[in-house]
DOFIBA-499173 format. One record per atom (N, C-alpha, C): residue in one letter; residue number from 1; x, y, z; chain; atom name. Coordinates in Angstrom, 2 decimals, always signed. Example, Ala and Ser with C-alpha at 12.3 -4.5 7.8 and 13.67 -1.06 7.14 Angstrom:
BEGIN
+------+-----+---------+---------+---------+-------+------+
: rest :  nr :       u :       v :       w : kette : atom :
+------+-----+---------+---------+---------+-------+------+
:    a :   1 :  +13.19 :   -5.69 :   +7.80 :     A :    N :
:    a :   1 :  +12.30 :   -4.50 :   +7.80 :     A :   CA :
:    a :   1 :  +13.20 :   -3.30 :   +7.80 :     A :    C :
:    s :   2 :  +12.85 :   -2.25 :   +7.08 :     A :    N :
:    s :   2 :  +13.67 :   -1.06 :   +7.14 :     A :   CA :
:    s :   2 :  +12.90 :   +0.03 :   +7.87 :     A :    C :
+------+-----+---------+---------+---------+-------+------+
***
This chain:
BEGIN
+------+-----+---------+---------+---------+-------+------+
: rest :  nr :       u :       v :       w : kette : atom :
+------+-----+---------+---------+---------+-------+------+
:    m :   1 :   -3.54 :   -4.20 :  +27.43 :     A :    N :
:    m :   1 :   -2.83 :   -3.47 :  +26.40 :     A :   CA :
:    m :   1 :   -1.83 :   -2.52 :  +27.05 :     A :    C :
:    s :   2 :   -0.70 :   -2.42 :  +26.43 :     A :    N :
:    s :   2 :   +0.33 :   -1.51 :  +26.94 :     A :   CA :
:    s :   2 :   +0.01 :   -0.07 :  +26.53 :     A :    C :
:    t :   3 :   +0.71 :   +0.84 :  +27.15 :     A :    N :
:    t :   3 :   +0.54 :   +2.26 :  +26.82 :     A :   CA :
:    t :   3 :   +0.89 :   +2.53 :  +25.36 :     A :    C :
:    a :   4 :   +1.93 :   +1.85 :  +24.88 :     A :    N :
:    a :   4 :   +2.36 :   +2.04 :  +23.49 :     A :   CA :
:    a :   4 :   +1.27 :   +1.59 :  +22.52 :     A :    C :
:    e :   5 :   +0.66 :   +0.45 :  +22.81 :     A :    N :
:    e :   5 :   -0.41 :   -0.05 :  +21.93 :     A :   CA :
:    e :   5 :   -1.62 :   +0.88 :  +21.96 :     A :    C :
:    l :   6 :   -1.99 :   +1.33 :  +23.14 :     A :    N :
:    l :   6 :   -3.13 :   +2.23 :  +23.25 :     A :   CA :
:    l :   6 :   -2.88 :   +3.55 :  +22.53 :     A :    C :
:    a :   7 :   -1.70 :   +4.10 :  +22.73 :     A :    N :
:    a :   7 :   -1.38 :   +5.37 :  +22.08 :     A :   CA :
:    a :   7 :   -1.42 :   +5.23 :  +20.56 :     A :    C :
:    t :   8 :   -0.90 :   +4.13 :  +20.05 :     A :    N :
:    t :   8 :   -0.90 :   +3.92 :  +18.61 :     A :   CA :
:    t :   8 :   -2.31 :   +3.68 :  +18.09 :     A :    C :
:    s :   9 :   -3.11 :   +2.95 :  +18.86 :     A :    N :
:    s :   9 :   -4.51 :   +2.71 :  +18.47 :     A :   CA :
:    s :   9 :   -5.29 :   +4.01 :  +18.40 :     A :    C :
:    y :  10 :   -5.13 :   +4.83 :  +19.43 :     A :    N :
:    y :  10 :   -5.83 :   +6.12 :  +19.45 :     A :   CA :
:    y :  10 :   -5.37 :   +7.02 :  +18.32 :     A :    C :
:    a :  11 :   -4.08 :   +7.01 :  +18.04 :     A :    N :
:    a :  11 :   -3.56 :   +7.83 :  +16.94 :     A :   CA :
:    a :  11 :   -4.16 :   +7.36 :  +15.61 :     A :    C :
:    a :  12 :   -4.28 :   +6.05 :  +15.44 :     A :    N :
:    a :  12 :   -4.88 :   +5.52 :  +14.21 :     A :   CA :
:    a :  12 :   -6.35 :   +5.92 :  +14.10 :     A :    C :
:    l :  13 :   -7.06 :   +5.89 :  +15.22 :     A :    N :
:    l :  13 :   -8.46 :   +6.30 :  +15.21 :     A :   CA :
:    l :  13 :   -8.61 :   +7.78 :  +14.89 :     A :    C :
:    i :  14 :   -7.71 :   +8.59 :  +15.40 :     A :    N :
:    i :  14 :   -7.75 :  +10.03 :  +15.10 :     A :   CA :
:    i :  14 :   -7.54 :  +10.27 :  +13.61 :     A :    C :
:    l :  15 :   -6.55 :   +9.60 :  +13.04 :     A :    N :
:    l :  15 :   -6.29 :   +9.76 :  +11.60 :     A :   CA :
:    l :  15 :   -7.48 :   +9.28 :  +10.78 :     A :    C :
:    a :  16 :   -8.05 :   +8.14 :  +11.16 :     A :    N :
:    a :  16 :   -9.19 :   +7.60 :  +10.41 :     A :   CA :
:    a :  16 :  -10.39 :   +8.54 :  +10.51 :     A :    C :
:    d :  17 :  -10.60 :   +9.12 :  +11.68 :     A :    N :
:    d :  17 :  -11.73 :  +10.03 :  +11.86 :     A :   CA :
:    d :  17 :  -11.58 :  +11.28 :  +11.01 :     A :    C :
:    d :  18 :  -10.35 :  +11.71 :  +10.81 :     A :    N :
:    d :  18 :  -10.10 :  +12.89 :   +9.97 :     A :   CA :
:    d :  18 :  -10.03 :  +12.55 :   +8.49 :     A :    C :
:    g :  19 :  -10.11 :  +11.28 :   +8.16 :     A :    N :
:    g :  19 :  -10.05 :  +10.87 :   +6.76 :     A :   CA :
:    g :  19 :   -8.64 :  +10.92 :   +6.19 :     A :    C :
:    v :  20 :   -7.65 :  +10.84 :   +7.05 :     A :    N :
:    v :  20 :   -6.24 :  +10.91 :   +6.63 :     A :   CA :
:    v :  20 :   -5.70 :   +9.49 :   +6.52 :     A :    C :
:    e :  21 :   -4.85 :   +9.27 :   +5.52 :     A :    N :
:    e :  21 :   -4.24 :   +7.95 :   +5.35 :     A :   CA :
:    e :  21 :   -3.38 :   +7.62 :   +6.57 :     A :    C :
:    i :  22 :   -3.49 :   +6.38 :   +7.04 :     A :    N :
:    i :  22 :   -2.75 :   +5.96 :   +8.22 :     A :   CA :
:    i :  22 :   -1.38 :   +5.43 :   +7.80 :     A :    C :
:    t :  23 :   -0.35 :   +6.19 :   +8.17 :     A :    N :
:    t :  23 :   +1.03 :   +5.78 :   +7.89 :     A :   CA :
:    t :  23 :   +1.82 :   +5.78 :   +9.19 :     A :    C :
:    a :  24 :   +2.94 :   +5.10 :   +9.19 :     A :    N :
:    a :  24 :   +3.78 :   +5.03 :  +10.39 :     A :   CA :
:    a :  24 :   +4.27 :   +6.42 :  +10.79 :     A :    C :
:    d :  25 :   +4.64 :   +7.23 :   +9.81 :     A :    N :
:    d :  25 :   +5.13 :   +8.59 :  +10.10 :     A :   CA :
:    d :  25 :   +4.05 :   +9.44 :  +10.77 :     A :    C :
:    k :  26 :   +2.84 :   +9.36 :  +10.26 :     A :    N :
:    k :  26 :   +1.75 :  +10.16 :  +10.83 :     A :   CA :
:    k :  26 :   +1.39 :   +9.67 :  +12.22 :     A :    C :
:    l :  27 :   +1.42 :   +8.35 :  +12.43 :     A :    N :
:    l :  27 :   +1.16 :   +7.81 :  +13.76 :     A :   CA :
:    l :  27 :   +2.22 :   +8.29 :  +14.75 :     A :    C :
:    n :  28 :   +3.49 :   +8.23 :  +14.34 :     A :    N :
:    n :  28 :   +4.59 :   +8.69 :  +15.20 :     A :   CA :
:    n :  28 :   +4.45 :  +10.17 :  +15.53 :     A :    C :
:    t :  29 :   +4.05 :  +10.97 :  +14.54 :     A :    N :
:    t :  29 :   +3.89 :  +12.41 :  +14.76 :     A :   CA :
:    t :  29 :   +2.81 :  +12.68 :  +15.81 :     A :    C :
:    l :  30 :   +1.69 :  +11.98 :  +15.71 :     A :    N :
:    l :  30 :   +0.62 :  +12.16 :  +16.69 :     A :   CA :
:    l :  30 :   +1.04 :  +11.71 :  +18.08 :     A :    C :
:    i :  31 :   +1.73 :  +10.59 :  +18.15 :     A :    N :
:    i :  31 :   +2.17 :  +10.06 :  +19.45 :     A :   CA :
:    i :  31 :   +3.16 :  +11.02 :  +20.10 :     A :    C :
:    q :  32 :   +4.07 :  +11.57 :  +19.31 :     A :    N :
:    q :  32 :   +5.03 :  +12.54 :  +19.84 :     A :   CA :
:    q :  32 :   +4.35 :  +13.84 :  +20.26 :     A :    C :
:    a :  33 :   +3.36 :  +14.26 :  +19.50 :     A :    N :
:    a :  33 :   +2.62 :  +15.49 :  +19.84 :     A :   CA :
:    a :  33 :   +1.85 :  +15.31 :  +21.15 :     A :    C :
:    a :  34 :   +1.40 :  +14.09 :  +21.41 :     A :    N :
:    a :  34 :   +0.68 :  +13.81 :  +22.65 :     A :   CA :
:    a :  34 :   +1.63 :  +13.59 :  +23.82 :     A :    C :
:    k :  35 :   +2.93 :  +13.56 :  +23.52 :     A :    N :
:    k :  35 :   +3.97 :  +13.38 :  +24.53 :     A :   CA :
:    k :  35 :   +3.80 :  +12.08 :  +25.32 :     A :    C :
:    v :  36 :   +3.49 :  +11.02 :  +24.59 :     A :    N :
:    v :  36 :   +3.40 :   +9.70 :  +25.21 :     A :   CA :
:    v :  36 :   +4.82 :   +9.14 :  +25.27 :     A :    C :
:    p :  37 :   +5.30 :   +8.81 :  +26.47 :     A :    N :
:    p :  37 :   +6.69 :   +8.35 :  +26.58 :     A :   CA :
:    p :  37 :   +6.88 :   +6.89 :  +26.16 :     A :    C :
:    d :  38 :   +8.07 :   +6.59 :  +25.69 :     A :    N :
:    d :  38 :   +8.52 :   +5.22 :  +25.44 :     A :   CA :
:    d :  38 :   +7.66 :   +4.42 :  +24.47 :     A :    C :
:    v :  39 :   +7.27 :   +5.01 :  +23.37 :     A :    N :
:    v :  39 :   +6.56 :   +4.27 :  +22.33 :     A :   CA :
:    v :  39 :   +7.57 :   +3.98 :  +21.22 :     A :    C :
:    e :  40 :   +7.86 :   +2.71 :  +21.04 :     A :    N :
:    e :  40 :   +8.83 :   +2.32 :  +20.02 :     A :   CA :
:    e :  40 :   +8.20 :   +2.46 :  +18.63 :     A :    C :
:    p :  41 :   +8.99 :   +2.85 :  +17.64 :     A :    N :
:    p :  41 :   +8.46 :   +3.04 :  +16.28 :     A :   CA :
:    p :  41 :   +7.87 :   +1.77 :  +15.66 :     A :    C :
:    i :  42 :   +8.25 :   +0.61 :  +16.18 :     A :    N :
:    i :  42 :   +7.72 :   -0.64 :  +15.61 :     A :   CA :
:    i :  42 :   +6.19 :   -0.70 :  +15.72 :     A :    C :
:    w :  43 :   +5.64 :   -0.11 :  +16.79 :     A :    N :
:    w :  43 :   +4.19 :   -0.12 :  +16.96 :     A :   CA :
:    w :  43 :   +3.50 :   +0.63 :  +15.82 :     A :    C :
:    s :  44 :   +4.05 :   +1.78 :  +15.46 :     A :    N :
:    s :  44 :   +3.46 :   +2.55 :  +14.37 :     A :   CA :
:    s :  44 :   +3.55 :   +1.80 :  +13.06 :     A :    C :
:    q :  45 :   +4.67 :   +1.14 :  +12.84 :     A :    N :
:    q :  45 :   +4.84 :   +0.36 :  +11.61 :     A :   CA :
:    q :  45 :   +3.87 :   -0.81 :  +11.56 :     A :    C :
:    l :  46 :   +3.69 :   -1.51 :  +12.68 :     A :    N :
:    l :  46 :   +2.76 :   -2.64 :  +12.72 :     A :   CA :
:    l :  46 :   +1.32 :   -2.20 :  +12.46 :     A :    C :
:    f :  47 :   +0.91 :   -1.13 :  +13.13 :     A :    N :
:    f :  47 :   -0.46 :   -0.65 :  +12.96 :     A :   CA :
:    f :  47 :   -0.68 :   -0.13 :  +11.54 :     A :    C :
:    a :  48 :   +0.30 :   +0.58 :  +11.00 :     A :    N :
:    a :  48 :   +0.16 :   +1.12 :   +9.64 :     A :   CA :
:    a :  48 :   +0.02 :   -0.01 :   +8.63 :     A :    C :
:    k :  49 :   +0.81 :   -1.07 :   +8.78 :     A :    N :
:    k :  49 :   +0.71 :   -2.20 :   +7.85 :     A :   CA :
:    k :  49 :   -0.60 :   -2.95 :   +8.03 :     A :    C :
:    a :  50 :   -1.04 :   -3.11 :   +9.27 :     A :    N :
:    a :  50 :   -2.28 :   -3.84 :   +9.53 :     A :   CA :
:    a :  50 :   -3.50 :   -3.11 :   +8.99 :     A :    C :
:    l :  51 :   -3.45 :   -1.79 :   +9.01 :     A :    N :
:    l :  51 :   -4.61 :   -0.99 :   +8.59 :     A :   CA :
:    l :  51 :   -4.49 :   -0.47 :   +7.16 :     A :    C :
:    e :  52 :   -3.42 :   -0.83 :   +6.48 :     A :    N :
:    e :  52 :   -3.19 :   -0.35 :   +5.12 :     A :   CA :
:    e :  52 :   -4.31 :   -0.82 :   +4.19 :     A :    C :
:    g :  53 :   -4.95 :   +0.14 :   +3.52 :     A :    N :
:    g :  53 :   -6.00 :   -0.18 :   +2.56 :     A :   CA :
:    g :  53 :   -7.33 :   -0.56 :   +3.18 :     A :    C :
:    k :  54 :   -7.47 :   -0.42 :   +4.48 :     A :    N :
:    k :  54 :   -8.72 :   -0.79 :   +5.15 :     A :   CA :
:    k :  54 :   -9.46 :   +0.47 :   +5.59 :     A :    C :
:    d :  55 :  -10.78 :   +0.38 :   +5.58 :     A :    N :
:    d :  55 :  -11.61 :   +1.48 :   +6.05 :     A :   CA :
:    d :  55 :  -11.90 :   +1.26 :   +7.53 :     A :    C :
:    v :  56 :  -11.19 :   +1.98 :   +8.39 :     A :    N :
:    v :  56 :  -11.30 :   +1.78 :   +9.83 :     A :   CA :
:    v :  56 :  -12.71 :   +2.10 :  +10.31 :     A :    C :
:    k :  57 :  -13.32 :   +3.14 :   +9.79 :     A :    N :
:    k :  57 :  -14.68 :   +3.49 :  +10.20 :     A :   CA :
:    k :  57 :  -15.65 :   +2.36 :   +9.86 :     A :    C :
:    d :  58 :  -15.50 :   +1.77 :   +8.69 :     A :    N :
:    d :  58 :  -16.35 :   +0.66 :   +8.28 :     A :   CA :
:    d :  58 :  -16.13 :   -0.55 :   +9.19 :     A :    C :
:    m :  59 :  -14.89 :   -0.80 :   +9.55 :     A :    N :
:    m :  59 :  -14.58 :   -1.92 :  +10.44 :     A :   CA :
:    m :  59 :  -15.25 :   -1.73 :  +11.80 :     A :    C :
:    l :  60 :  -15.27 :   -0.51 :  +12.29 :     A :    N :
:    l :  60 :  -15.86 :   -0.25 :  +13.59 :     A :   CA :
:    l :  60 :  -17.38 :   -0.34 :  +13.57 :     A :    C :
:    t :  61 :  -18.00 :   +0.06 :  +12.48 :     A :    N :
:    t :  61 :  -19.46 :   +0.01 :  +12.42 :     A :   CA :
:    t :  61 :  -19.98 :   -1.39 :  +12.15 :     A :    C :
:    n :  62 :  -19.15 :   -2.28 :  +11.61 :     A :    N :
:    n :  62 :  -19.59 :   -3.65 :  +11.31 :     A :   CA :
:    n :  62 :  -18.97 :   -4.68 :  +12.24 :     A :    C :
:    v :  63 :  -18.76 :   -4.32 :  +13.47 :     A :    N :
:    v :  63 :  -18.12 :   -5.23 :  +14.42 :     A :   CA :
:    v :  63 :  -18.98 :   -6.46 :  +14.66 :     A :    C :
:    g :  64 :  -20.26 :   -6.31 :  +14.85 :     A :    N :
:    g :  64 :  -21.12 :   -7.45 :  +15.17 :     A :   CA :
:    g :  64 :  -21.77 :   -8.09 :  +13.98 :     A :    C :
:    g :  65 :  -21.38 :   -7.74 :  +12.79 :     A :    N :
:    g :  65 :  -22.04 :   -8.25 :  +11.59 :     A :   CA :
:    g :  65 :  -21.77 :   -9.70 :  +11.29 :     A :    C :
:    g :  66 :  -20.78 :  -10.33 :  +11.88 :     A :    N :
:    g :  66 :  -20.42 :  -11.70 :  +11.53 :     A :   CA :
:    g :  66 :  -21.19 :  -12.76 :  +12.29 :     A :    C :
:    g :  67 :  -21.95 :  -12.42 :  +13.30 :     A :    N :
:    g :  67 :  -22.60 :  -13.43 :  +14.13 :     A :   CA :
:    g :  67 :  -23.85 :  -14.04 :  +13.53 :     A :    C :
:    a :  68 :  -24.62 :  -13.32 :  +12.77 :     A :    N :
:    a :  68 :  -25.89 :  -13.82 :  +12.28 :     A :   CA :
:    a :  68 :  -25.77 :  -15.01 :  +11.33 :     A :    C :
:    p :  69 :  -24.87 :  -15.02 :  +10.37 :     A :    N :
:    p :  69 :  -24.79 :  -16.17 :   +9.48 :     A :   CA :
:    p :  69 :  -24.47 :  -17.48 :  +10.19 :     A :    C :
:    a :  70 :  -23.73 :  -17.43 :  +11.27 :     A :    N :
:    a :  70 :  -23.40 :  -18.66 :  +12.00 :     A :   CA :
:    a :  70 :  -24.65 :  -19.27 :  +12.60 :     A :    C :
:    v :  71 :  -25.56 :  -18.44 :  +13.07 :     A :    N :
:    v :  71 :  -26.80 :  -18.95 :  +13.64 :     A :   CA :
:    v :  71 :  -27.66 :  -19.58 :  +12.55 :     A :    C :
:    v :  72 :  -27.73 :  -18.94 :  +11.40 :     A :    N :
:    v :  72 :  -28.51 :  -19.47 :  +10.29 :     A :   CA :
:    v :  72 :  -27.92 :  -20.78 :   +9.81 :     A :    C :
:    a :  73 :  -26.61 :  -20.87 :   +9.74 :     A :    N :
:    a :  73 :  -25.95 :  -22.09 :   +9.28 :     A :   CA :
:    a :  73 :  -26.16 :  -23.22 :  +10.27 :     A :    C :
:    a :  74 :  -26.29 :  -22.91 :  +11.55 :     A :    N :
:    a :  74 :  -26.46 :  -23.95 :  +12.56 :     A :   CA :
:    a :  74 :  -27.88 :  -24.51 :  +12.54 :     A :    C :
:    a :  75 :  -28.84 :  -23.75 :  +12.09 :     A :    N :
:    a :  75 :  -30.22 :  -24.20 :  +12.10 :     A :   CA :
:    a :  75 :  -30.45 :  -25.43 :  +11.22 :     A :    C :
:    p :  76 :  -29.97 :  -25.49 :   +9.98 :     A :    N :
:    p :  76 :  -30.16 :  -26.70 :   +9.19 :     A :   CA :
:    p :  76 :  -29.47 :  -27.92 :   +9.79 :     A :    C :
:    a :  77 :  -28.34 :  -27.72 :  +10.43 :     A :    N :
:    a :  77 :  -27.65 :  -28.85 :  +11.05 :     A :   CA :
:    a :  77 :  -28.48 :  -29.41 :  +12.19 :     A :    C :
:    a :  78 :  -29.17 :  -28.55 :  +12.92 :     A :    N :
:    a :  78 :  -30.01 :  -29.01 :  +14.01 :     A :   CA :
:    a :  78 :  -31.25 :  -29.72 :  +13.46 :     A :    C :
:    a :  79 :  -31.71 :  -29.33 :  +12.30 :     A :    N :
:    a :  79 :  -32.89 :  -29.95 :  +11.72 :     A :   CA :
:    a :  79 :  -32.58 :  -31.32 :  +11.13 :     A :    C :
:    a :  80 :  -31.35 :  -31.56 :  +10.74 :     A :    N :
:    a :  80 :  -30.98 :  -32.82 :  +10.11 :     A :   CA :
:    a :  80 :  -31.21 :  -34.03 :  +11.02 :     A :    C :
:    p :  81 :  -30.83 :  -34.00 :  +12.30 :     A :    N :
:    p :  81 :  -31.08 :  -35.17 :  +13.13 :     A :   CA :
:    p :  81 :  -32.56 :  -35.46 :  +13.30 :     A :    C :
:    a :  82 :  -33.39 :  -34.42 :  +13.29 :     A :    N :
:    a :  82 :  -34.82 :  -34.65 :  +13.42 :     A :   CA :
:    a :  82 :  -35.34 :  -35.43 :  +12.22 :     A :    C :
:    g :  83 :  -34.84 :  -35.12 :  +11.04 :     A :    N :
:    g :  83 :  -35.24 :  -35.85 :   +9.85 :     A :   CA :
:    g :  83 :  -34.74 :  -37.28 :   +9.90 :     A :    C :
:    g :  84 :  -33.56 :  -37.50 :  +10.44 :     A :    N :
:    g :  84 :  -33.00 :  -38.84 :  +10.56 :     A :   CA :
:    g :  84 :  -33.80 :  -39.68 :  +11.55 :     A :    C :
:    d :  85 :  -34.31 :  -39.08 :  +12.62 :     A :    N :
:    d :  85 :  -35.10 :  -39.80 :  +13.61 :     A :   CA :
:    d :  85 :  -36.44 :  -40.23 :  +13.03 :     A :    C :
:    a :  86 :  -37.00 :  -39.42 :  +12.16 :     A :    N :
:    a :  86 :  -38.29 :  -39.76 :  +11.55 :     A :   CA :
:    a :  86 :  -38.13 :  -40.96 :  +10.62 :     A :    C :
:    a :  87 :  -37.00 :  -41.08 :   +9.98 :     A :    N :
:    a :  87 :  -36.77 :  -42.20 :   +9.07 :     A :   CA :
:    a :  87 :  -36.53 :  -43.49 :   +9.84 :     A :    C :
:    a :  88 :  -35.98 :  -43.42 :  +11.02 :     A :    N :
:    a :  88 :  -35.68 :  -44.62 :  +11.80 :     A :   CA :
:    a :  88 :  -36.94 :  -45.38 :  +12.19 :     A :    C :
:    p :  89 :  -38.01 :  -44.74 :  +12.70 :     A :    N :
:    p :  89 :  -39.23 :  -45.50 :  +13.02 :     A :   CA :
:    p :  89 :  -39.85 :  -46.15 :  +11.78 :     A :    C :
:    a :  90 :  -39.76 :  -45.52 :  +10.63 :     A :    N :
:    a :  90 :  -40.31 :  -46.11 :   +9.41 :     A :   CA :
:    a :  90 :  -39.54 :  -47.38 :   +9.07 :     A :    C :
:    a :  91 :  -38.25 :  -47.39 :   +9.27 :     A :    N :
:    a :  91 :  -37.45 :  -48.58 :   +9.00 :     A :   CA :
:    a :  91 :  -37.80 :  -49.68 :   +9.99 :     A :    C :
:    e :  92 :  -38.07 :  -49.33 :  +11.23 :     A :    N :
:    e :  92 :  -38.44 :  -50.33 :  +12.23 :     A :   CA :
:    e :  92 :  -39.78 :  -50.97 :  +11.89 :     A :    C :
:    k :  93 :  -40.73 :  -50.19 :  +11.38 :     A :    N :
:    k :  93 :  -42.03 :  -50.73 :  +11.01 :     A :   CA :
:    k :  93 :  -41.89 :  -51.75 :   +9.89 :     A :    C :
:    k :  94 :  -41.01 :  -51.48 :   +8.95 :     A :    N :
:    k :  94 :  -40.81 :  -52.41 :   +7.84 :     A :   CA :
:    k :  94 :  -40.23 :  -53.72 :   +8.35 :     A :    C :
:    k :  95 :  -39.34 :  -53.65 :   +9.33 :     A :    N :
:    k :  95 :  -38.73 :  -54.86 :   +9.87 :     A :   CA :
:    k :  95 :  -39.76 :  -55.69 :  +10.63 :     A :    C :
:    e :  96 :  -40.71 :  -55.05 :  +11.31 :     A :    N :
:    e :  96 :  -41.71 :  -55.76 :  +12.09 :     A :   CA :
:    e :  96 :  -42.69 :  -56.49 :  +11.19 :     A :    C :
:    e :  97 :  -42.97 :  -55.98 :  +10.03 :     A :    N :
:    e :  97 :  -43.96 :  -56.57 :   +9.14 :     A :   CA :
:    e :  97 :  -43.41 :  -57.78 :   +8.54 :     A :    C :
+------+-----+---------+---------+---------+-------+------+
***
């Protein structure tokens, strides 16, 4: 990550922690107050649009929440071949008779 991206990210986290709406102007104000050199205003605009209407604190606390359903969904798929294998020997027995 570049210095500009980090500065903008930290500014967004500061605003979110204070419960202040994240806007490009507020991000620029914080970056300028921190005296971070060479941060183009486009970064503030991008971050403000990306975080518009989102609860940053909620996003940070639920970072790992998406992994569990994938494991549960994979379990039935793994069980399906076992059921298919059980049916195959029954079909073979019918052919032998």
